[in-house]
C-alpha positions in Angstrom: 34.5 132.9 65.5 37.3 134.7 67.5 40.1 132.3 66.5 40.3 131.6 62.7 39.5 128.0 61.9 38.3 127.0 65.4 34.6 126.8 66.3 34.8 128.4 69.7 32.8 131.4 70.8 34.1 134.3 72.7 32.1 133.0 75.8 33.8 129.6 75.6 37.2 131.2 75.3 36.5 133.6 78.1 35.7 130.7 80.4 39.1 129.3 79.6 40.7 132.2 81.3 39.7 130.6 84.7 42.7 128.3 84.2 44.7 131.0 85.9 42.8 130.8 89.2 44.5 127.6 90.5 47.9 129.2 89.7 47.0 132.3 91.7 45.9 130.1 94.6 49.2 128.3 94.5 51.1 131.5 94.4 49.3 132.7 97.5 49.3 129.5 99.7 52.2 127.5 98.4 54.8 129.8 96.8 57.7 127.5 97.9 56.1 124.3 96.5 58.3 123.0 93.7 55.4 122.8 91.2 54.1 126.3 91.8 56.4 128.0 89.4 55.6 125.4 86.7 51.9 125.6 87.1 51.8 129.4 87.1 54.1 129.6 84.1 52.0 127.1 82.2 48.8 129.0 82.9 50.4 132.3 81.9 51.9 130.9 78.8 48.6 129.3 77.8 47.0 132.7 78.2 49.8 134.2 76.1 49.2 131.6 73.4 45.5 132.3 73.4 46.2 136.1 73.2 48.5 135.5 70.3 46.0 133.3 68.5 43.2 136.0 69.0 45.5 138.8 67.7 46.7 136.8 64.7 43.1 135.7 63.9 42.0 139.3 64.0 44.8 140.3 61.6 44.2 137.4 59.2 40.4 137.3 59.2 39.1 140.5 60.8 35.4 140.7 61.6 33.2 142.5 59.0 34.2 146.1 58.7 36.9 146.1 61.4 40.5 147.0 60.7 43.3 147.0 63.2 44.9 150.4 63.0 48.1 150.5 65.0 48.3 154.2 64.7 45.3 154.3 67.0 47.5 153.1 69.8 49.4 156.4 70.0 46.5 158.7 71.0 44.0 158.6 73.8 41.1 158.9 71.3 42.5 156.1 69.2 42.9 153.8 72.2 39.4 154.6 73.3 38.1 153.7 69.8 40.0 150.5 69.8 38.9 149.4 73.2 35.3 150.3 72.7 34.8 147.5 70.1 33.3 144.3 71.4 36.0 142.3 69.5 38.6 144.0 71.7 37.2 142.8 75.1 38.3 139.1 75.0 41.9 139.8 73.8 42.3 142.6 76.3 41.1 140.5 79.2 43.4 137.6 78.2 46.3 140.1 78.0 45.6 141.2 81.5 45.2 137.6 82.8 48.5 136.6 81.2 50.6 139.6 82.3 49.1 139.9 85.8 49.7 136.3 86.5 53.3 136.6 85.3 53.9 139.5 87.6 52.3 137.5 90.5 54.6 134.6 89.6 57.6 136.9 89.8 56.4 138.4 93.1 56.0 135.0 94.7 59.4 133.8 93.6 61.0 137.1 94.7 59.3 136.9 98.1 60.7 133.4 98.7 64.2 134.5 97.6 64.1 137.6 99.8 62.3 136.1 102.8 59.3 138.3 102.5 56.6 136.9 104.9 53.8 135.2 103.1 51.2 137.2 105.0 52.7 140.3 103.4 52.7 138.7 100.0 49.1 137.6 99.9 47.5 141.0 99.9 49.9 142.1 97.1 48.9 139.1 95.0 45.2 139.9 95.6 45.8 143.4 94.5 47.8 142.3 91.4 45.0 139.8 90.4 42.4 142.6 90.6 44.3 145.8 90.0 47.6 144.8 88.3 50.0 147.7 88.7 48.7 148.6 92.2 49.7 145.2 93.4 53.1 145.4 91.9 53.7 148.8 93.5 52.5 147.5 96.9 54.8 144.5 96.7 57.7 146.6 95.5 57.3 148.8 98.6 56.9 145.9 100.9 59.9 144.0 99.6 62.3 147.0 100.1 63.4 146.1 103.7 64.3 142.6 102.7 67.7 141.5 101.3 68.2 138.8 98.7 69.6 136.5 101.4 66.1 136.5 103.0 67.2 138.7 105.9 65.6 142.0 106.8 67.8 145.0 106.1 69.1 146.8 109.2 69.3 150.6 109.5 
């Protein structure tokens, strides 16, 4: 039972992560639509709530023999130990889903504000969905020639 007091399995909660997919689709095909920001924020915040529930549940009622040792987060070996546990897979994936979507949401809003062409945004969103920071870096480089007013910078 990954969330204390709820009878959902890891598999059932993992399937819930798919709620982010419509938000990603809206960011790619309709970044200017008035509900895109709301839908993507709701999906990211739902994932954030799920992550928080998983983390708190682990701290309140840890699985047999498992202890969350925050000092492990300061060494490569410790992080490796923490991430090698099956109980870490779901919270980590939910963490990625929430944060990558929030970054994608920012990218889409910023592209509208700056006038970055949607055809340049879409590959960056795809990269962010599947490779997080690589997509953010790609977007950051692509957005550089565009001003906030939506006009391309002149040299």
